[in-house]
N, C-alpha and C positions, 0 to 999 in steps of 0.2 A: 847771417841771422835773419829770421823771418821778420816781416813788418810788425807783427803783433809783439814779438819779443823785443824788437827795437823800441816800440812805443812804451812797453813796460819799463825797459831799461831807462829811457829818457825821463819817464815820470819819477822813477825811484831816484835818479840822479838829483832831482830838484828837492827831494824831501830832506828835512833835518834828521839827524841820527836817531832820535827817539821814535820818530814815526817809521823809520826803516825797520827798527826792531819789531814794531807792531805789525807791519806788513809781512815780515818773515814769519811771525807766529800764524798769521792768517794763511799764508801759502802752505806752511807745513800742515795745517789743519785740513786744507783742501786736498793735499796729496794723499791723506789718509782716507778720504771718502771713496768708497767703492761703489761703482754703478753696477747693479745686478744685471746679468745677462739672462733675460727671461724669454720664454717663448711667447708669441703674441696670443692674447686672449680673444674672446669672441668679438669684443668691440674693436680691437686692433684689426682683426681680419676683415670686419665689416668696413672699416674706414679705408683700409688698403684697397679693397674691392671697389669702393665708391670712387676713390681717387683715380683708379685705372679707367673707370668709365669716363671721367671728365678729362683725362689726360692720357694719351697713348704713350707718353714718354715717362720712363721711370729711371731712377738712378740709385745705385747702391749707396747706403749711408756712409760707408768708409770712403768711397770716392768723393762724395760731397764734402766730407770733413777735410779731406786732403785738398780739395779745390778751394776751401776757405783758408788754407794755409796752416792747418793744424796737423799734428802727428797723432794718428789714431792710438798708437800704443801709449803715448804720453798721457792722453786723456783718460785711458782706462787704468793706468797705474797710479 
């Protein structure tokens, strides 16, 4: 189990039953949120170009998300 899941598990373990039901409703609502996969607009492209000027090192977002301990597919579904 990842550290973030373990932390969530530990927090839920300490909650009374009525608050757990509330948390479940929140989590189910979050699962239904869809993050649109859109192409970058003019501002995005400008900011990307500017960041590359200031920093020669870039990293793929999916790799960064994995590095933080998250599963990219779980975040998108």
